[in-house]
C-alpha positions in Angstrom: -50.8 87.9 55.2 -53.3 87.8 58.0 -52.5 86.1 61.3 -56.1 84.7 61.0 -54.6 82.0 58.8 -51.6 81.2 61.0 -52.7 80.2 64.5 -50.4 77.3 65.4 -46.8 77.0 66.6 -45.2 73.6 67.1 -41.7 74.6 68.3 -41.4 77.1 71.2 -38.3 78.2 73.1 -39.4 79.4 76.5 -37.6 80.0 79.8 -34.4 78.3 78.8 -36.1 75.1 77.6 -37.6 73.7 74.4 -41.4 73.0 74.2 -42.7 70.9 71.4 -46.4 70.4 70.5 -46.8 66.7 70.8 -48.2 65.9 67.3 -48.8 62.2 68.2 -51.7 63.4 70.4 -53.5 65.7 67.9 -56.2 66.5 67.2 -57.6 65.3 70.5 -55.0 66.8 72.9 -52.7 69.8 72.8 -49.7 69.1 75.0 -46.3 70.8 75.0 -43.7 68.6 76.8 -40.8 70.6 78.1 -37.4 69.3 77.0 -34.1 70.3 78.8 -31.5 67.9 77.3 -30.2 67.1 73.8 -31.1 63.5 74.4 -34.7 64.4 75.0 -34.8 66.4 71.8 -33.3 63.6 69.8 -35.9 61.1 71.2 -38.7 63.5 70.5 -37.5 63.8 66.9 -37.2 60.0 66.6 -40.6 59.4 68.2 -42.3 62.0 65.9 -43.4 64.3 68.8 -42.1 66.9 66.3 -42.0 66.1 62.5 -41.6 67.9 59.3 -38.1 68.6 57.9 -37.9 72.3 58.8 -39.4 71.8 62.3 -36.9 68.9 62.9 -34.0 71.2 62.0 -35.2 74.0 64.2 -35.7 71.6 67.1 -32.3 70.1 66.6 -30.7 73.6 66.7 -32.3 74.2 70.1 -31.1 70.8 71.1 -27.5 71.9 70.5 -28.2 74.9 72.8 -29.3 72.5 75.6 -26.3 70.3 74.9 -23.8 73.2 75.1 -25.3 74.4 78.4 -24.9 71.0 79.9 -21.4 70.2 78.5 -20.0 73.6 79.3 -21.2 73.3 82.9 -19.8 69.8 83.1 -16.3 70.7 81.6 -15.7 74.3 80.5 -12.3 73.3 79.0 -13.6 70.3 77.1 -17.1 71.1 76.1 -16.4 71.3 72.4 -15.1 67.7 72.4 -17.9 66.4 74.6 -20.7 68.0 72.5 -19.7 65.9 69.6 -21.7 63.0 71.1 -24.8 65.1 71.3 -24.4 66.3 67.7 -24.1 62.7 66.5 -27.2 61.7 68.5 -29.3 64.5 67.0 -28.1 63.9 63.5 -29.1 60.2 63.6 -32.6 60.9 64.8 -34.3 61.1 61.3 -32.0 60.2 58.4 -34.0 61.4 55.5 -34.7 65.0 56.6 -31.7 66.9 55.3 -32.7 70.1 57.2 -31.6 68.3 60.3 -28.0 68.1 59.2 -28.2 71.6 57.6 -29.2 73.1 61.0 -26.5 71.1 62.8 -23.8 72.3 60.4 -24.8 75.9 61.1 -24.6 75.3 64.9 -21.3 73.5 64.4 -19.8 76.5 62.8 -20.8 78.6 65.8 -19.4 76.0 68.1 -16.0 76.4 66.3 -16.0 80.1 66.7 -17.6 80.5 70.2 -15.6 81.7 73.1 -15.8 80.8 76.8 -19.5 81.6 77.0 -21.0 79.6 74.0 -24.6 79.3 75.1 -25.8 82.8 74.3 -24.2 82.7 70.8 -25.7 79.3 70.1 -29.1 80.4 71.3 -28.9 83.5 69.0 -28.1 81.2 66.1 -31.0 78.8 66.9 -33.4 81.7 67.2 -32.2 83.0 63.8 -32.7 79.6 62.2 -36.3 79.7 63.6 -37.1 83.2 62.4 -35.5 82.7 59.0 -37.7 79.7 58.4 -40.8 81.7 59.1 -39.7 84.5 56.8 -38.8 82.0 54.1 -42.2 80.3 54.4 -44.0 83.6 53.9 -41.9 84.4 50.9 -42.5 81.0 49.4 -46.2 81.5 50.1 -46.3 84.6 48.0 -44.3 83.1 45.1 -46.4 79.9 45.1 -49.7 81.6 45.3 -48.7 83.7 42.3 -48.6 80.5 40.2 -52.1 79.3 41.1 -54.0 81.1 38.3 -57.8 81.1 38.3 -59.8 80.1 41.4 -60.2 76.4 42.1 -59.4 73.5 44.5 -56.1 72.1 45.4 -54.9 68.7 46.8 -52.2 68.2 49.4 -50.5 65.3 51.1 -49.1 64.8 54.6 -48.7 67.9 56.7 -46.6 70.9 55.6 -48.0 73.7 57.7 -47.1 75.4 61.0 -46.9 72.0 62.6 -44.1 71.0 60.2 -42.1 74.2 60.2 -41.2 77.2 62.4 -44.5 78.8 61.4 -46.9 79.4 58.5 -45.8 76.4 56.5 -44.3 75.4 53.1 -46.9 73.8 50.9 -49.6 74.8 53.4 -48.2 78.3 53.5 -48.9 78.6 49.7 -52.4 77.2 50.4 -52.9 79.8 53.2 -51.8 82.6 51.0 -53.8 81.4 48.0 -57.0 81.1 50.1 -56.4 84.6 51.6 -56.1 85.9 48.0 -59.3 84.3 46.9 -57.5 81.8 44.6 -58.4 78.6 46.5 -61.9 77.7 47.2 -61.3 74.3 48.9 -58.4 72.1 50.0 -58.5 68.3 49.6 -56.2 66.6 52.1 -55.0 63.0 51.8 -55.3 61.2 55.1 -51.7 60.1 54.7 -51.3 56.6 56.1 -50.0 55.2 58.3 -49.5 58.2 60.7 -52.5 60.0 59.3 -50.7 63.4 59.2 -53.3 64.6 56.7 -56.3 63.6 58.8 -54.9 64.4 62.2 -52.7 67.5 61.5 -53.4 69.1 58.1 -57.2 68.9 58.5 -56.8 70.2 62.1 -54.7 73.2 61.0 -57.1 74.2 58.3 -60.1 73.9 60.5 -58.3 76.0 63.1 -57.7 78.6 60.3 -61.2 78.4 59.0 -60.1 77.2 55.5 -62.5 74.7 53.9 -61.0 71.2 53.9 -62.2 67.9 52.6 -60.5 64.7 53.8 -60.0 61.7 51.5 -58.3 58.4 51.6 -54.9 58.3 49.9 -56.2 55.8 47.3 -59.0 58.2 46.3 -56.8 61.0 45.0 -56.7 59.8 41.4 -60.5 59.4 41.3 -60.9 62.9 42.6 -58.5 64.3 39.9 -60.4 62.4 37.2 -63.6 64.3 38.2 -61.9 67.6 37.5 -61.9 70.7 39.6 -58.5 70.1 41.3 -56.0 72.5 39.6 -52.9 71.8 41.6 -51.4 69.2 43.9 -49.1 71.0 46.3 -46.7 69.2 48.6 -43.6 69.8 50.6 -40.2 67.9 50.6 -37.9 66.3 53.1 -34.9 66.2 50.8 -34.3 67.4 47.2 -31.4 65.9 45.2 -29.1 67.9 43.0 -31.1 66.9 39.9 -34.4 68.0 41.4 -35.7 64.6 42.5 -37.9 65.0 45.6 -38.1 62.8 48.7 -41.3 63.3 50.6 -43.8 61.4 52.6 -44.7 58.0 51.3 -47.6 58.4 48.8 -46.2 61.5 47.1 -44.8 59.7 44.1 -48.1 58.0 43.3 -49.8 61.4 43.7 -47.4 63.0 41.2 -48.0 60.1 38.7 -51.8 60.5 39.0 -51.5 64.3 38.7 -49.5 64.1 35.4 -52.0 61.6 34.0 -54.9 63.8 34.8 -53.4 67.1 33.8 -53.2 68.4 37.3 -50.1 70.6 37.9 -47.7 69.4 40.6 -45.9 71.9 42.9 -43.2 71.2 45.5 -42.6 73.9 48.1 -39.5 73.7 50.2 -36.7 76.0 51.5 -33.2 75.7 49.9 -32.0 74.1 53.2 -33.9 71.0 51.9 -31.8 70.8 48.7 -28.9 68.4 49.2 -26.3 69.2 46.5 -24.1 66.4 47.7 -26.6 63.8 46.4 -26.8 63.5 42.6 -30.2 62.0 42.3 -33.1 60.6 44.3 -31.7 57.1 44.0 -29.0 58.0 46.6 -31.4 59.5 49.1 -31.5 57.4 52.3 -35.1 56.3 53.0 -36.1 55.7 56.6 -37.8 52.4 57.3 -40.4 52.6 60.1 -41.6 49.9 62.5 -43.9 47.2 61.3 -46.3 47.9 64.1 -47.3 51.2 62.3 -49.1 49.1 59.7 -50.0 46.0 61.7 -51.9 48.0 64.4 -54.1 51.0 64.6 -54.9 52.6 68.0 -53.2 49.7 69.7 -55.5 47.1 68.0 -54.3 44.6 65.5 -55.6 45.3 62.0 -53.6 42.7 60.0 -53.3 38.9 59.9 -50.8 37.5 62.3 -47.6 36.6 60.5 -47.9 39.1 57.7 -44.6 40.8 56.8 -44.4 44.6 56.4 -42.6 47.0 54.1 -43.0 50.5 55.6 -40.8 53.2 54.1 -41.5 56.6 55.6 -40.7 58.4 52.3 -40.6 57.9 48.5 -38.9 59.7 45.7 -40.7 61.7 43.0 -38.6 62.1 39.8 -38.0 65.7 38.9 -39.7 65.1 35.5 -43.0 64.9 37.3 -42.6 68.3 39.1 -44.1 71.4 37.4 -42.8 73.9 39.8 -40.3 73.9 42.7 -40.9 76.9 45.0 -38.1 78.0 47.3 -37.4 81.2 49.2 -34.8 82.1 46.5 -37.3 81.8 43.7 -39.4 79.5 41.6 -37.8 76.8 39.4 -40.2 75.6 36.7 -39.6 72.0 35.4 -36.6 71.5 37.7 -33.4 69.7 36.5 -29.8 69.5 37.5 -28.7 72.6 35.7 -31.6 74.7 37.1 -30.9 73.4 40.7 -27.2 74.3 40.3 -28.1 77.9 39.3 -30.6 78.1 42.2 -28.0 77.0 44.8 -25.1 79.0 43.4 -21.8 78.5 45.3 -23.3 75.8 47.4 -23.7 73.5 44.4 -19.9 73.4 44.0 -19.2 72.1 47.5 -20.2 68.9 49.4 -22.0 69.3 52.7 -19.9 69.1 55.9 -21.8 65.9 56.8 -21.6 63.0 54.4 -25.3 62.5 54.0 -24.9 59.5 51.7 -23.7 57.5 54.7 -26.8 58.1 56.8 -28.7 55.0 57.9 
């Protein structure tokens, strides 16, 4: 796959610090704030400097490295106890993205085994998580592109590219591979209110990579499908339940309903680190509620009547019955359900996660 269609990196470890592309400022400004503490990383995750489930997990892993360096310097004989506070801070930053807790569990296992010099081992693990994510994305890209069939247009929601991952992307990775193979002629991107990740981030990535992109309002997706020409809706996921239900950016559910009505196939692309076998169905997935100001204002200006109340969930849940294909680095699951997810996850499906994700808030 050509590097021509993969120009962006949002998470960078450089000179013993974490640099994150501040996605709140795109597309107007490219800025990489330099973070040196776990508290700064947790705040960056919470404030959506970095977003996208895989990218959040990677950033959190590097946050553990920063925490270990600080705690070990502070108290070499008690650093394992002290670092628990940092792990809790990081895990609470975004409750719906299961990759966050998945990455922290991996780092926690290294903490338990590390000797007197833990930082190097933890950094090696964080770098491995980062590189494994890129490799998984490229494998998913190949598997997903193989499903596309004859040349046509695709529709995507939110941002699932290099900005949301370690590199290349999940759903946008499939789109990159499909375009490179001549199977995609145009990408339609929902603007994705209220943070406009489709307008500010996905359209920006695709323009950077010279892939034709047309932006549309979220509410226009069904009308576009009705016209014909869109063959697939391709999205990512922030958490997938054991029965195949998918939590993703708010607006995904209505996109899946419209796709089924109009005969457009619906693909979810996500690494198996996004699958939470400890949650039986989407009904138990914790859904983050965001601040009312995200809907009441735009660019600092009021856009709603004073006194209006707000319901602002960051995610919704798409039932597995509306998913035609779930693409993971382990393989493709067509028409996912509980039994197929159990086979996909193997041994992991028989054990609860180390973190009790059902208690997140």
